[in-house]
C-alpha positions in Angstrom: 109.4 108.4 59.7 108.4 111.4 56.9 110.5 113.9 55.8 107.8 116.7 55.2 104.0 116.5 55.8 101.6 118.9 54.1 98.3 119.6 56.5 95.1 119.9 54.8 93.6 121.7 56.9 93.1 124.6 58.8 92.3 126.5 62.4 93.2 124.4 65.3 93.5 121.3 64.5 96.0 122.4 61.8 98.2 124.2 64.7 97.7 121.0 66.7 99.0 118.8 63.8 102.1 121.7 62.9 103.4 120.9 66.6 103.1 116.9 67.0 105.7 117.2 63.9 107.8 119.3 65.0 108.6 117.4 67.9 108.7 114.2 65.5 111.7 116.1 63.6 109.3 116.3 60.8 109.0 119.6 58.1 105.2 120.7 57.6 103.9 122.4 54.9 100.6 124.2 55.3 97.9 125.5 52.9 95.1 128.0 53.2 92.5 130.4 51.2 92.8 133.8 50.6 90.2 134.1 53.5 93.3 132.6 55.6 96.0 134.5 54.9 97.0 135.9 58.6 95.9 132.6 60.3 98.3 131.4 62.5 99.0 127.5 61.0 100.0 129.9 57.9 103.1 131.4 59.9 103.9 128.3 62.1 104.6 126.1 59.6 107.8 125.5 57.3 106.9 126.6 54.2 102.8 127.6 53.3 100.6 128.2 50.1 97.7 129.8 48.8 95.0 127.2 47.1 92.5 129.1 46.4 89.3 131.9 47.2 87.4 132.0 50.0 84.9 129.1 49.8 85.8 126.0 51.0 84.7 124.1 47.7 87.6 126.3 45.8 90.1 126.0 48.5 90.2 123.4 51.0 88.2 120.9 49.0 89.8 121.3 45.6 91.5 118.0 45.6 94.0 119.2 42.5 95.4 122.3 44.6 96.1 120.7 47.5 98.1 117.5 45.2 99.5 120.4 43.2 100.9 122.0 46.2 102.1 118.5 47.7 103.5 117.6 44.6 105.5 121.1 44.2 106.4 120.8 47.9 107.6 116.9 47.4 106.1 116.0 50.8 105.7 112.4 51.7 102.6 112.5 53.6 99.3 114.6 53.9 97.4 114.6 57.1 93.8 115.8 56.3 93.1 116.8 60.1 89.4 116.3 60.9 86.2 117.7 58.7 86.5 118.6 54.6 88.5 116.0 53.2 89.3 113.9 56.4 87.3 111.3 55.2 87.1 111.5 52.0 87.9 108.0 50.3 88.6 109.4 46.5 91.1 112.0 47.9 92.7 109.2 50.0 92.8 107.0 46.2 94.3 110.4 45.1 96.9 110.8 47.4 97.8 106.9 46.9 98.0 107.6 43.1 101.1 110.0 43.4 102.8 108.4 46.5 101.4 110.4 48.9 100.8 108.5 52.2 97.1 109.5 53.4 97.6 109.7 57.1 94.2 107.5 57.8 92.5 104.6 56.9 92.6 103.5 53.3 89.9 104.2 51.1 88.4 100.7 51.2 88.3 101.3 55.1 86.8 104.9 54.7 84.3 103.5 52.3 83.6 100.4 54.4 82.9 102.7 57.7 81.8 106.1 56.2 78.5 105.0 55.2 76.5 104.6 58.2 74.1 101.4 56.6 77.2 99.6 55.3 79.4 100.3 59.0 76.2 99.1 60.7 76.2 95.9 58.1 79.5 95.3 59.4 79.6 95.7 62.8 76.6 93.6 62.9 78.8 90.7 61.0 81.3 91.4 63.8 78.7 90.8 66.8 78.7 94.5 67.8 75.2 95.3 69.2 73.6 97.8 66.7 70.5 100.0 67.3 67.7 98.0 65.9 66.1 99.0 62.6 65.3 98.5 59.0 68.9 96.4 56.9 69.8 98.5 54.3 69.3 102.1 53.0 65.2 102.5 51.5 63.3 105.4 50.3 59.6 103.6 50.4 57.7 105.7 52.9 55.2 102.7 53.4 57.8 100.2 54.0 59.1 102.6 56.7 55.5 102.9 58.3 54.8 99.3 58.4 58.1 98.9 60.0 57.4 101.8 62.9 53.7 100.3 63.5 55.1 97.4 63.8 57.8 97.6 66.3 56.6 100.9 67.8 57.5 104.7 67.9 59.6 107.2 68.0 61.7 106.3 65.0 64.6 108.1 63.3 65.4 108.6 60.0 68.9 109.6 58.9 71.2 110.4 55.9 73.8 107.3 55.7 76.4 109.7 54.4 75.4 112.3 57.2 77.2 114.1 60.1 76.1 117.2 62.5 73.1 116.5 62.4 72.4 116.9 59.1 69.5 114.9 57.1 68.1 113.5 60.1 64.3 113.6 61.5 62.7 111.9 64.6 59.4 110.2 63.7 56.7 110.1 66.3 53.7 108.7 64.3 52.9 107.0 61.2 51.5 110.2 59.7 54.7 111.8 59.8 56.8 109.3 58.2 56.6 110.7 54.6 56.7 114.2 55.1 60.0 113.3 57.2 61.5 111.2 55.2 61.2 113.6 52.2 62.9 116.2 54.7 65.3 114.2 55.6 66.5 113.2 51.7 66.3 116.9 50.8 68.3 117.8 53.9 70.8 115.3 53.1 71.2 115.9 49.2 71.8 119.5 50.3 74.6 118.5 52.6 76.4 115.5 51.5 75.3 115.2 47.8 73.7 111.9 48.6 70.0 111.1 49.7 70.4 108.1 50.6 68.8 107.4 54.3 68.3 104.3 56.7 65.7 103.9 59.4 66.4 102.9 63.3 64.3 102.7 66.3 64.8 105.8 68.4 66.7 105.6 71.8 64.7 107.5 74.2 67.2 109.3 77.2 70.6 108.2 75.4 74.1 109.0 76.2 76.6 110.0 73.8 79.4 107.5 74.3 82.5 107.0 72.4 85.4 105.1 72.8 89.2 105.9 71.0 90.9 103.4 69.4 94.4 103.1 67.9 95.5 100.1 65.4 99.1 99.3 63.6 99.4 97.8 60.2 100.4 94.5 62.2 97.5 94.1 63.9 98.1 95.5 67.5 94.7 97.6 68.9 94.5 99.5 71.8 91.7 101.7 73.3 91.7 104.2 75.1 89.0 104.6 77.1 85.5 106.6 76.7 84.5 109.9 76.4 80.8 111.2 77.0 79.7 113.8 74.1 76.0 113.8 75.4 75.6 117.6 75.6 75.0 118.8 72.1 72.7 121.0 70.4 71.1 120.0 67.0 73.3 116.7 67.0 76.4 119.1 67.3 78.9 118.5 70.2 79.3 121.2 72.2 81.2 119.7 75.6 83.1 116.3 76.4 84.4 114.8 79.6 86.3 111.5 80.2 85.8 109.2 81.1 81.9 109.3 81.3 80.2 109.5 84.8 77.9 106.6 85.2 80.1 104.1 82.9 81.3 101.2 85.3 84.5 99.7 85.2 83.0 96.5 84.4 81.2 98.1 81.4 83.7 99.6 80.0 86.2 96.4 80.0 82.6 94.9 78.4 82.8 98.2 75.6 86.2 97.8 75.3 87.0 94.0 74.3 84.2 94.3 72.2 85.8 96.9 70.2 88.6 96.0 70.0 87.4 92.3 68.9 85.5 94.5 65.7 88.4 96.5 64.8 90.6 93.5 65.0 88.4 91.8 62.3 87.6 94.7 59.6 91.6 95.1 59.9 91.3 99.1 61.1 94.7 100.9 61.0 95.3 104.3 62.4 93.4 106.3 64.9 89.3 105.8 64.9 86.6 106.3 67.3 83.5 103.9 67.7 80.7 105.9 68.5 77.7 104.5 70.6 74.3 105.5 72.6 73.9 104.2 75.8 70.6 103.6 76.8 69.2 104.0 81.0 69.3 100.6 80.7 73.2 100.2 80.5 72.8 98.4 77.1 75.0 100.4 74.2 75.0 100.6 70.9 77.1 100.8 67.7 76.0 104.0 66.0 78.6 105.0 63.7 83.0 105.2 63.2 84.6 108.0 62.8 87.9 107.2 60.9 89.5 110.0 61.5 91.0 112.3 64.4 88.6 114.0 66.4 87.2 117.0 68.1 87.3 115.7 71.1 90.2 114.0 71.6 91.9 116.1 74.0 90.4 114.8 76.7 91.5 111.1 76.2 94.7 112.3 76.0 94.6 114.4 79.2 93.4 111.2 81.1 95.4 108.8 79.3 98.7 110.6 78.7 98.9 109.4 75.1 99.5 112.1 72.2 97.4 110.8 69.5 98.5 113.0 66.7 101.8 111.6 67.4 100.9 108.3 67.3 98.6 108.7 63.9 101.5 109.7 62.1 104.0 107.1 63.7 101.5 104.3 62.8 101.0 106.5 59.4 104.7 105.9 59.1 104.6 102.3 58.9 105.7 101.9 62.5 104.3 99.3 65.5 102.4 100.7 68.5 104.6 100.6 71.5 101.8 100.7 73.6 99.8 97.7 74.7 96.3 97.4 76.3 98.3 96.8 80.0 99.7 100.6 79.1 96.6 102.2 79.0 95.8 103.8 82.2 93.0 106.4 82.8 94.3 108.9 85.5 91.3 111.5 86.7 88.6 113.4 84.8 89.2 115.8 81.8 86.5 117.7 79.8 86.6 120.0 77.2 83.8 122.9 76.5 84.1 124.1 72.6 84.3 127.7 72.6 82.6 129.2 69.4 81.9 132.1 68.1 78.2 132.3 68.5 75.2 133.8 69.9 73.8 131.6 72.1 70.6 133.7 73.1 69.8 133.4 69.3 69.8 129.4 69.1 74.0 129.6 68.6 73.6 132.1 65.2 78.0 132.1 64.1 79.2 135.7 64.9 82.2 135.8 62.5 84.3 139.4 63.2 87.3 140.6 64.8 88.5 139.4 68.1 89.2 142.5 69.3 90.7 141.6 72.9 92.1 138.1 73.7 93.4 136.4 77.1 93.6 132.8 77.5 93.5 130.8 80.7 96.2 129.1 82.3 97.6 127.3 85.6 97.7 123.7 86.8 95.6 121.5 84.3 94.2 123.8 81.6 95.0 123.4 78.3 93.7 125.9 75.3 94.0 124.2 71.6 93.4 127.6 69.5 94.5 129.8 66.7 92.7 133.1 68.3 95.1 135.8 68.7 94.3 140.0 69.3 93.2 141.3 66.1 92.5 138.0 64.0 89.4 138.4 62.1 87.5 134.8 62.1 86.1 134.5 58.7 82.4 133.8 57.7 83.2 130.5 55.6 83.9 127.9 57.7 83.2 126.5 61.3 82.8 128.7 64.0 85.3 126.7 66.4 87.2 129.5 68.0 89.1 127.2 70.5 89.0 124.2 72.4 89.4 124.8 76.6 90.7 121.3 78.1 91.2 120.8 82.3 92.2 117.6 83.8 91.6 117.1 87.5 92.0 113.9 90.1 88.3 114.2 89.8 85.1 115.0 88.1 83.9 117.5 91.2 87.7 119.3 91.2 87.4 119.1 86.7 84.1 121.0 87.4 85.7 123.3 89.4 88.4 124.1 87.4 86.5 124.4 84.1 84.3 127.3 86.3 87.8 129.1 86.7 89.6 128.7 83.4 86.0 129.8 81.8 86.3 132.6 84.5 89.6 133.8 83.4 88.9 133.4 79.2 88.5 137.1 78.0 87.4 137.3 74.6 86.2 140.5 73.1 84.9 141.8 69.6 82.5 138.6 68.8 79.6 136.6 70.9 81.2 133.4 72.2 79.9 130.3 73.9 81.5 131.1 77.1 78.3 132.3 78.9 77.0 129.2 77.7 79.7 126.8 79.3 79.3 128.7 82.5 75.4 127.9 82.6 76.1 124.1 82.3 79.0 124.3 84.6 76.8 126.0 87.3 73.5 123.1 86.5 72.7 121.1 89.3 71.9 117.8 86.7 75.2 118.3 85.0 77.3 118.6 88.3 75.4 115.5 89.4 76.3 114.0 86.0 73.5 111.2 86.7 71.0 112.3 83.7 72.8 114.0 81.3 71.1 112.9 78.1 71.8 114.0 74.3 68.4 116.3 74.8 70.3 118.1 78.1 70.2 121.4 76.4 66.6 121.2 75.3 65.2 119.8 78.6 67.2 122.7 81.1 66.4 125.5 78.3 70.1 126.8 77.9 69.5 127.7 74.7 
């Protein structure tokens, strides 16, 4: 096991990793920007060092400063969390050059699965179902139009280096291709420094289903069931649950076995998530792979009892999995609501400011992952996530009831939050029914 780990992140995920390290007896080193000097992860870590000014590019994305701290603090591993440098192959290589273990897959695997067009080809090679589309990337509007005319519209243009809905455009007819292609490429370049895009058939009324996997360096692989992440705005997740309300045990086994076969074949190591679209005919299609821990990992932990961060660290330290697929049992139902400092009434506009009052909910089956406290100043420079509220109960119906209770208890003053939005969703009859929760749910029911 490692002696000391640097956490190259902030907020709730930094706290989550620190807690896992403490339980493993591993020392922790926090890094922070000037804006985060009063953040909880700074005080909870064994050591903490400022790595730059407020902007991400000068601090949490400043690889030279982070590596300098790692060397000075004499850490033997680095955990990137999610976002920032978590899927940056060059940074993984930089860690390796300085003999610091990057807690994640190899740079080769990050590159192979991080580029969506490459990942799609890789999964096709291992016989994973994929959404029909043009091969590779393209900037040829005429080629896209001809393909769209052949397979039928709508089609979707996606940034190959994308995420969070950036560089993504749905095209409903051929005359729109050139305009939407340019818009997608421009946004992709601005967001990711890469304007390459690929094209797929647009799946109508899909659910966003993802499967959590865990693999060690000895070829042992398990999946921990699926999460349903269909409640989204602008392709960004707001509510996640496990298991899905519509996946049968037979379909779960089929998806799991297909994904395990793919993970073994590509030689993956660490935690990862296979994201899929699930259509009305119960077909599932590979969409992308996230080669990191995800925001919504707690719902999987709640229904399986597996500490994913702990297992991720142990695998990175060279330990074999102690779990087999037969050990993984999904019990009950879990729901996660992302509590953001945003105003749902104003199209989820970010609302940085000072938290004047903060009381988190509690009671049976309630978990809160947060870095908030009374007096905390939410900076305007980063993601607006304040907390993740997770509940677990024997059934989905009971989980919804428990979430309503927890949301009613949650008291945050001084800034606008998404708590009222989540309360509206939990009381929506279509959500409660669960059978028609698609990725356009928010737009369809005019919830924002």
